[in-house]
C-alpha positions in Angstrom: -64.3 0.2 -11.9 -61.8 -1.4 -9.5 -61.7 -1.4 -5.7 -58.8 -0.2 -3.6 -56.7 -3.3 -2.8 -55.7 -3.0 0.9 -53.6 -6.2 0.6 -51.0 -4.3 -1.5 -50.1 -2.2 1.5 -50.6 1.3 0.0 -54.3 2.0 0.0 -53.9 5.7 0.8 -51.4 6.2 -2.0 -53.7 4.3 -4.3 -56.6 6.7 -3.5 -54.3 9.8 -4.0 -53.2 8.4 -7.4 -56.7 7.7 -8.5 -57.8 11.2 -7.6 -54.8 12.6 -9.5 -55.9 10.7 -12.6 -59.4 12.2 -12.3 -57.8 15.6 -11.9 -56.5 15.5 -15.5 -60.0 16.8 -16.5 -60.6 20.5 -16.5 -63.5 20.3 -14.1 -64.3 17.5 -11.6 -67.6 16.9 -9.8 -68.0 15.2 -6.4 -70.0 12.6 -8.2 -67.0 11.6 -10.2 -64.7 11.5 -7.2 -67.1 9.3 -5.2 -68.2 7.0 -8.1 -64.5 6.4 -9.0 -64.4 4.0 -6.1 -67.8 2.4 -6.4 -71.0 3.2 -4.4 -70.3 0.3 -2.1 -66.8 1.6 -1.2 -67.6 3.6 1.9 -64.1 4.0 3.3 -62.4 5.3 0.1 -65.4 7.6 -0.4 -64.8 8.8 3.2 -61.2 9.4 2.5 -61.9 11.6 -0.5 -63.3 14.7 1.3 -61.0 14.0 4.3 -58.0 14.3 2.0 -59.4 17.4 0.3 -60.0 19.2 3.5 -56.5 18.6 4.8 -55.1 20.0 1.6 -54.6 23.7 0.7 -58.1 23.5 -0.9 -59.5 24.1 2.6 -58.8 27.8 2.1 -61.6 28.1 -0.4 -64.7 29.7 1.1 -67.4 27.2 2.1 -65.2 24.3 0.9 -64.7 23.0 4.4 -68.4 23.0 5.1 -69.2 21.0 1.9 -66.5 18.5 2.8 -67.8 18.3 6.4 -71.3 17.6 5.3 -70.1 15.0 2.9 -68.0 13.3 5.5 -70.9 13.3 8.0 -73.3 11.7 5.5 -70.8 9.1 4.4 -69.7 8.2 7.9 -73.3 8.0 9.1 -74.2 5.5 6.5 -71.0 3.6 7.2 -72.0 3.6 10.9 -75.3 2.0 10.1 -73.6 -0.5 7.7 -75.6 0.5 4.6 -75.0 -1.5 1.4 -74.7 1.5 -1.0 -73.7 5.0 -0.5 -76.2 7.9 -1.2 -75.4 11.6 -1.3 -77.9 14.4 -2.1 -77.7 15.8 -5.6 -76.7 19.3 -4.5 -73.5 17.8 -3.1 -72.9 15.5 -6.0 -73.0 18.5 -8.4 -70.3 20.4 -6.6 -67.4 21.1 -8.8 -63.7 21.6 -8.5 -61.0 22.7 -10.9 -58.9 19.8 -12.1 -55.6 21.7 -11.5 -56.7 22.5 -7.9 -57.3 18.9 -7.2 -54.1 17.8 -8.8 -52.0 20.4 -6.9 -53.7 19.3 -3.6 -52.9 15.7 -4.2 -49.3 16.6 -5.0 -49.0 18.4 -1.6 -50.1 15.3 0.4 -48.6 12.5 -1.7 -45.6 12.1 0.7 -47.9 12.0 3.7 -50.0 9.3 2.1 -46.9 7.2 1.4 -45.7 7.6 5.0 -49.1 6.5 6.3 -49.1 3.4 4.1 -45.5 2.5 5.2 -46.4 2.6 8.9 -49.8 0.8 8.7 -50.0 -2.7 10.3 -52.7 -5.1 11.6 -52.8 -3.8 15.2 -55.1 -3.0 18.1 -58.0 -5.1 16.5 -60.4 -4.0 19.2 -61.0 -0.7 17.3 -61.1 -2.3 13.8 -63.7 -5.0 14.4 -67.3 -4.9 15.7 -68.4 -3.7 18.1 -65.3 -1.6 18.8 -65.2 -0.2 15.3 -68.4 1.6 15.9 -66.5 4.1 18.1 -64.3 5.6 15.3 -67.2 5.4 12.9 -69.3 7.5 15.2 -66.5 9.9 15.8 -66.0 10.4 12.1 -69.7 11.5 11.9 -69.0 14.0 14.6 -65.9 15.3 12.8 -67.8 16.0 9.6 -70.9 17.5 11.4 -68.7 19.9 13.3 -66.9 21.3 10.2 -69.6 23.7 9.0 -69.8 25.3 12.5 -66.0 25.8 12.6 -65.6 27.3 9.1 -64.3 30.6 10.4 -62.0 29.1 13.1 -58.5 28.8 11.6 -57.2 25.3 11.0 -60.0 23.6 12.9 -61.6 22.0 9.8 -58.3 20.7 8.5 -57.5 19.2 11.9 -60.9 17.4 11.9 -60.2 16.3 8.4 -56.9 14.8 9.5 -58.8 13.0 12.3 -61.3 11.6 9.8 -58.4 10.5 7.5 -56.8 8.7 10.4 -60.1 6.9 11.1 -60.5 5.9 7.5 -56.9 4.6 7.4 -57.7 2.5 10.5 -60.7 1.0 8.6 -58.7 0.3 5.4 -55.5 -1.0 7.0 -57.3 -2.6 10.0 -54.9 -0.7 12.2 -56.4 0.5 15.5 -53.4 2.6 16.3 -54.6 5.1 13.6 -58.0 5.1 15.3 -56.4 6.1 18.6 -54.4 8.8 16.7 -57.6 10.1 15.2 -59.1 10.4 18.7 -56.0 12.3 19.8 -56.3 14.7 16.9 -60.0 15.3 17.6 -59.0 16.3 21.1 -56.6 18.9 19.6 -59.3 20.1 17.2 -61.7 20.6 20.2 -59.2 22.9 21.9 -58.6 25.2 18.9 -61.9 27.1 19.1 -61.4 27.7 22.9 -57.9 28.9 22.2 -59.0 31.3 19.5 -61.9 32.7 21.6 -59.6 33.2 24.5 -57.0 35.0 22.3 -59.7 37.3 20.9 -61.8 38.0 24.0 -59.4 37.1 26.9 -58.0 39.8 29.0 
């Protein structure tokens, strides 16, 4: 089992490619997706549900809630610098059709390539301790909020995008992506208010 090599300059694409390889199977479990990167690889593991929830798969009922809970648990353990990742068995047993995962990765492959091309070693304040604890904590909040926003259109995908940006900042050591993630979180926070105002506003 190999780790994602951030020195090659395309860590997000590498993760998408790895997920596409796993998707050749008829059915895929969350356990397979997480363990493909090693139980000590918190950032790739965090990117897996983030990538999934920003893909068209987010339209599947309860899917966003499962991804959100997974993100929250992974990010929380990353925040406290655990050595090995642990997820409850009921999450690890969750399954996904291989063709669904494959189609989802095809949809976001170009985005992954763009992110990798524009990643640099910048704004180190948010990629090193203690500053890195800020995006780590915000990633926990993103995941924890997803189950509560299941019925609000686009909100889970927006939070997933914020989580993905945080994960990219960890992988590429690029604090600009952490700032972008904070900006996207701000947008996500405004979506429920906009929806409620549209439904109940006079």
